[in-house]
N, C-alpha and C positions, 0 to 999 in steps of 0.2 A: 504494500500499500505505499503510494506516495502521498504528498501533501494535497495535490488536487484531488485526489481520490478520497481522502480523508476529509477535507472541507466539502466535497459534494456530499458525501455519506451524512456529515454532521447537520448540513443545511436541509437536507431531506428529511431527516429524522425530526429536527426541531420544528421545522414549518408543520410536519404532520401532527406532532403533539402540540403545537402552539398556533391554533389556528387565528387568535389575535395578533400575533407577531406577523403573520402572512398579510392580514388585512391592513396592519400599520404600513408594512413595507410597499405594498400596493397604493395605498392612501398617498404616502409620500411621494411615490414615483409619479404619481398622477398630478401632484403638484409641482412637477418638473424637477424635483430632488434627485440626486445621484447619492446611492446609499453606500457608505464605505463602512466596514466592520472593524471596530476598534479591538475588540477581544471575544473570545468565546470562554466559558467556564465549564470545567469539569469536575465532578466530585468523585471521591472514593475512600476507602477505609485504609488506615495505616498498617496493613497486615501484611505479611511475606508475598511478593509478587505482584502486588496491586497499589503499593505506596505511591506518593507523589513523585519520589525518586525515580521508581519503575517507569512510571509513565513519562516522566522527564527525559528518560534515557531513549524513548521512542521518539520524541520530538527532537532531541538533540542529533540523533542518527540521520534526523532529516534537514539538519542545518540551524536548528533553533538554539539560543544561548540562554542560558540559566541566568535570571536577573535577580530581583529581590525576592526576600521571604517575610510572610506575616504571619501574626498571632491573634487568635481569637479565643481568649480564656474563657469567656462567657459560654461560648457555643462549644468549648472543647474541639477546636478546628484549628488547623493551620494551613498554610497555602505558600505556593511559589508562583512566580509567572515568568514566562519564557517570551523570547521575542526573535523574529527573523524578518529582516527587511522585505517588503513585499507583500506579507502575509500578517493576518489578524493576531494581536498578541494571544497567548494561551494561558490561562488563569488556573491552576490545578490546585484544588485544596483537598485535605484529608480529615476525616474524623479521627480523633484519638480514642481507639477504642478501650483501651485498659482504663480510662477515666471514668467509664460508666457502669452502671450496676452488674452484678453477676449474671442478672437474667438477660440483660440488655447485650452483654458481651456473648453469652450464650447463643442467643438467636443470631446476631451478626456472623459468628465464626462458624454456625451451623450452615447457613446460606452460602458462605464465602467458600465452604469446604466442597461445595457441588460445583465450583469452576474446574473444568477437567485439567490433570495434571500435564504439564509441559505445554500450555495454553502460550499463544502469544499475543502481546497487548492488542496487537491490530484486530484479532479476533474477539476480542472483548467489546471492541467499538462495534463492529458489524452485528454482533449477537445481542448487544444492547442489555439484555437483563440475564444473565446466564444461570439464574437459580429460580426455585420455587418459592413462594411465600404465601403464608396463610394471612387472612384478614386479621385475626387474633394478634398474630406476631407483628404485623404492621400497626396495629393501634398500641401495642405494648410499647414499641420502640418510640411511637409519635409521642407517649408521655413523657418521655425523656429528652428526646430531641427530634425536632422537626428534620433537620438535617438526615438522621440516620433513617428516618421513616421514608422521605422522599428518595433517598438513594437505594433504599431496600425495594422499593416499588419500581424504580425506573431504570435502575442499573447504571450503565457508564454512557448514557446518551447525554448529550449537551444540557446542561442546567440553563444557560441562557446564551443569547448573543447579545451583541453591543453595538448601537449605532454610533459612530464618532460624529457629534453634533458640529464641529467645527467646519465639517465638509458640506453642512447644508445651507443653503442660500436663503430661501424664503423663511426657515425656522432655525436660524444661526446660533439661538440660544435657548437654554433649557426652559426658561419662563414662557417663551412663545411656543414651543414645542409642547410643554405641558398643558398649556391651554388649549391648543388645537387638540391634543388626544383627549382631553375632558369633554370638550364640545363635541367630540365624535361618541361619547359614551364610554370610554376606557376608564378604569379605574386604577388610579396611581397608588403606588406605595407610600403610605404617609408616615411611616415609622421614622421619627427622628426629623420629620418635615418632607415634604415633597421634593425638595433638592438637598442631597446630601453633601457635605463640603463647601468649600468656597473659593474664591481666587487666592486667598491667603495660604491655602494648602494645594493650589494649583491645580485642583480637579473637583468639578462638580458633575453629580452623577443622579439620575431618577429612574424610575422604572413602573412598569404596569405590575398589577398584582398577577400571579400566575393564572392561567387558564385552569380548568379543571376537566379531567377526561376520566373515563371509565377504565379501570384497569383490572386485567383478568388476575386473580389471585386463585391459589390451589383450591380453595373452597368457596369461590363464588366470585362475583364482581363488586366493585365499589368506586364511587367517583371520589378522586382524590385531585390535589393541585398538581399539575404537571409542571410547564416552563414559563418562563416569562420573556420579555424584552426589556432591555434596559439602555440607557441613553447617557453618554459621557460627553461633557465639554472639557477639554484640556488647555490649561493656561501656559503662558511662557514662565519658564523660572527666571530667577534675579540675572542669570547669565545670558537671557534670551532665547533659550533652547526650550522646546517643549517638554513639559513634564510627561513621562511615560510610564510612570508607576501607578502604584495603588494606595490608597489611604485605608489604614484598617479600620478606623472609627466609621467612615462612611461605607466601606464594604460589609462591615457588621450588621448594618441597617438594611443594606441592599439583599442580604441573605433573607430578610423576613419575607421578601417576595413570595416565597413559596408558602408562607406561614397559613395554616389552616384557617386561622380566625379570620384573616383578611382585614383586620383593623389595627 
């Protein structure tokens, strides 16, 4: 799998799981906008073979470079982002499994044990969710961690794509874009305010709340949060170059876009 194949798969999976993102993409293009993707986000567990480092090796072999790392103590998550010129940044986060209850750990280790031995990372992408999961186990994980329940339900498909607002002409700042989206009926993530970050930290972000989709579990079907669309405006740093990293306090609130409560 090369990068073009990966992003083709990622976009197809993402727009299938996130009809709102496809609708927004179409709406903006109908307004004459050209869409540039700032980054995509992947989620995983910090278990052997599927850690951020393991995923990172896949992208590094395809020319990406490891950049900054981030900590999210409240969510028991950490992350690293990778960059390659001409391609979207890749933000990969992992749940720190050992920091959860014994029951939660057991469920996670049980489902991960279903991943075939000798697997290739690219096969995990193509398969999306390589384990079975019961509704009961999904709900048990959700009580401790929205991140854990989301990942258990959706596997390794992209959690979100992000539009680089700097490249938009008509909606060249988040205020204008957010008002346009709300006027079209989309619900924004208001955790920590509709716009997370500021010019002072060189990054502003917003997002819609995740769509909901019916997922097939081992013992039935359940409608659960799927994926969401994010929007980022990047400011120049003091040296005049554009800030290309992430801000942990802002990203922490963006994570809430898949929160079941939706408020």
